[in-house]
KENU-888600 format. One line per 4 residues: number of its first residue (from 1); their letters; for each residue x, y, z of N, C-alpha, C, O. Coordinates in nm, 2 decimals, padded with zeros to 4 digits. Example, Ala and Ser with C-alpha at 12.3 -4.5 7.8 and 13.67 -1.06 7.14 Angstrom:
KENU-888600
1 = AS = 01.32 -00.57 00.78 01.23 -00.45 00.78 01.32 -00.33 00.78 01.42 -00.33 00.85 ~ 01.28 -00.22 00.71 01.37 -00.11 00.71 01.29 00.00 00.79 01.34 00.11 00.80
END
This chain:
KENU-888600
1 = XXXX = 00.17 01.06 -00.27 00.16 00.91 -00.28 00.06 00.86 -00.18 00.00 00.76 -00.20 ~ 00.05 00.93 -00.06 -00.05 00.89 00.04 -00.18 00.90 -00.01 -00.21 01.00 -00.08 ~ -00.27 00.80 00.01 -00.40 00.79 -00.04 -00.42 00.72 -00.17 -00.53 00.70 -00.21 ~ -00.31 00.68 -00.23 -00.31 00.62 -00.37 -00.36 00.47 -00.33 -00.33 00.42 -00.23
5 = XXXX = -00.44 00.41 -00.43 -00.49 00.29 -00.44 -00.38 00.20 -00.51 -00.32 00.23 -00.62 ~ -00.36 00.08 -00.44 -00.25 -00.01 -00.50 -00.31 -00.15 -00.49 -00.40 -00.17 -00.42 ~ -00.24 -00.24 -00.58 -00.27 -00.38 -00.56 -00.15 -00.45 -00.50 -00.03 -00.41 -00.52 ~ -00.18 -00.54 -00.41 -00.07 -00.63 -00.35 -00.13 -00.78 -00.33 -00.23 -00.79 -00.26
9 = XXXX = -00.06 -00.86 -00.38 -00.10 -01.01 -00.37 -00.25 -01.03 -00.40 -00.32 -01.10 -00.33 ~ -00.30 -00.96 -00.51 -00.44 -00.98 -00.55 -00.54 -00.90 -00.48 -00.66 -00.91 -00.51 ~ -00.50 -00.82 -00.37 -00.60 -00.74 -00.29 -00.58 -00.59 -00.31 -00.46 -00.54 -00.33 ~ -00.67 -00.51 -00.30 -00.65 -00.36 -00.30 -00.64 -00.29 -00.18 -00.72 -00.32 -00.09
13 = XXXX = -00.54 -00.20 -00.17 -00.50 -00.14 -00.05 -00.49 00.01 -00.07 -00.49 00.05 -00.19 ~ -00.49 00.09 00.03 -00.45 00.23 00.02 -00.32 00.26 00.08 -00.30 00.22 00.19 ~ -00.24 00.34 00.01 -00.10 00.38 00.07 -00.13 00.47 00.18 -00.20 00.57 00.16 ~ -00.08 00.45 00.31 -00.09 00.53 00.43 00.02 00.62 00.44 00.01 00.74 00.46
17 = XXXX = 00.15 00.56 00.42 00.28 00.63 00.42 00.38 00.56 00.35 00.37 00.44 00.34 ~ 00.47 00.64 00.28 00.59 00.60 00.21 00.71 00.63 00.29 00.73 00.75 00.31 ~ 00.78 00.54 00.32 00.92 00.57 00.40 01.02 00.59 00.30 01.01 00.55 00.18 ~ 01.13 00.65 00.34 01.24 00.69 00.25 01.32 00.56 00.21 01.39 00.56 00.11
21 = XXXX = 01.30 00.45 00.28 01.37 00.32 00.26 01.30 00.25 00.14 01.35 00.15 00.09 ~ 01.18 00.30 00.09 01.11 00.24 -00.02 00.99 00.15 00.03 00.93 00.09 -00.05 ~ 00.98 00.15 00.15 00.87 00.07 00.21 00.75 00.15 00.22 00.76 00.27 00.25 ~ 00.63 00.09 00.20 00.50 00.16 00.21 00.42 00.09 00.32 00.42 -00.03 00.33
25 = XXXX = 00.35 00.17 00.39 00.25 00.13 00.49 00.11 00.13 00.42 00.05 00.23 00.38 ~ 00.05 00.00 00.40 -00.06 -00.01 00.33 -00.19 -00.04 00.43 -00.17 -00.10 00.54 ~ -00.31 00.01 00.40 -00.43 -00.03 00.48 -00.52 -00.10 00.38 -00.54 -00.06 00.27 ~ -00.60 -00.19 00.44 -00.69 -00.26 00.37 -00.82 -00.18 00.35 -00.84 -00.08 00.43
29 = XXXX = -00.90 -00.20 00.25 -01.02 -00.13 00.22 -01.14 -00.17 00.31 -01.23 -00.09 00.34 ~ -01.15 -00.30 00.35 -01.26 -00.36 00.43 -01.24 -00.33 00.57 -01.34 -00.30 00.64 ~ -01.14 -00.33 00.63 -01.12 -00.31 00.78 -00.98 -00.26 00.82 -00.90 -00.26 00.73 ~ -00.96 -00.24 00.93 -00.84 -00.17 00.97 -00.73 -00.26 01.00 -00.70 -00.30 01.11
33 = XXXX = -00.66 -00.31 00.89 -00.54 -00.39 00.89 -00.44 -00.32 00.82 -00.47 -00.27 00.71 ~ -00.32 -00.31 00.88 -00.21 -00.23 00.81 -00.09 -00.34 00.79 -00.07 -00.44 00.87 ~ -00.03 -00.32 00.67 00.09 -00.40 00.64 00.20 -00.30 00.59 00.17 -00.19 00.54 ~ 00.32 -00.36 00.60 00.43 -00.29 00.55 00.50 -00.37 00.44 00.54 -00.49 00.46
37 = XXXX = 00.51 -00.32 00.31 00.57 -00.39 00.20 00.65 -00.29 00.13 00.64 -00.17 00.14 ~ 00.75 -00.35 00.05 00.83 -00.27 -00.03 00.76 -00.23 -00.16 00.69 -00.31 -00.22 ~ 00.79 -00.10 -00.21 00.72 -00.05 -00.32 00.74 -00.13 -00.44 00.65 -00.13 -00.53 ~ 00.85 -00.20 -00.46 00.87 -00.29 -00.57 00.76 -00.40 -00.58 00.74 -00.46 -00.68
41 = XXXX = 00.70 -00.43 -00.47 00.61 -00.55 -00.47 00.46 -00.51 -00.49 00.38 -00.60 -00.48 ~ 00.43 -00.38 -00.51 00.30 -00.32 -00.53 00.29 -00.27 -00.67 00.38 -00.23 -00.74 ~ 00.15 -00.27 -00.72 00.11 -00.22 -00.85 00.02 -00.10 -00.81 -00.07 -00.11 -00.73 ~ 00.05 00.02 -00.87 -00.03 00.14 -00.85 -00.15 00.14 -00.94 -00.14 00.11 -01.06
45 = XX = -00.27 00.17 -00.89 -00.39 00.18 -00.97 -00.42 00.31 -01.01 -00.49 00.33 -01.11 ~ -00.38 00.42 -00.93 -00.43 00.55 -00.97 -00.32 00.61 -01.05 -00.33 00.73 -01.09
END
């Protein structure tokens, strides 16, 4: 799952890490910003 491209709130991100709780750490494509969101809130592109 790490490295997969996803959509969250209309923006494209890359999954950095998925935790056992179902939360994913996402990184933006443009610059180094990281966010933590639940897997149920994202759409997988790959």
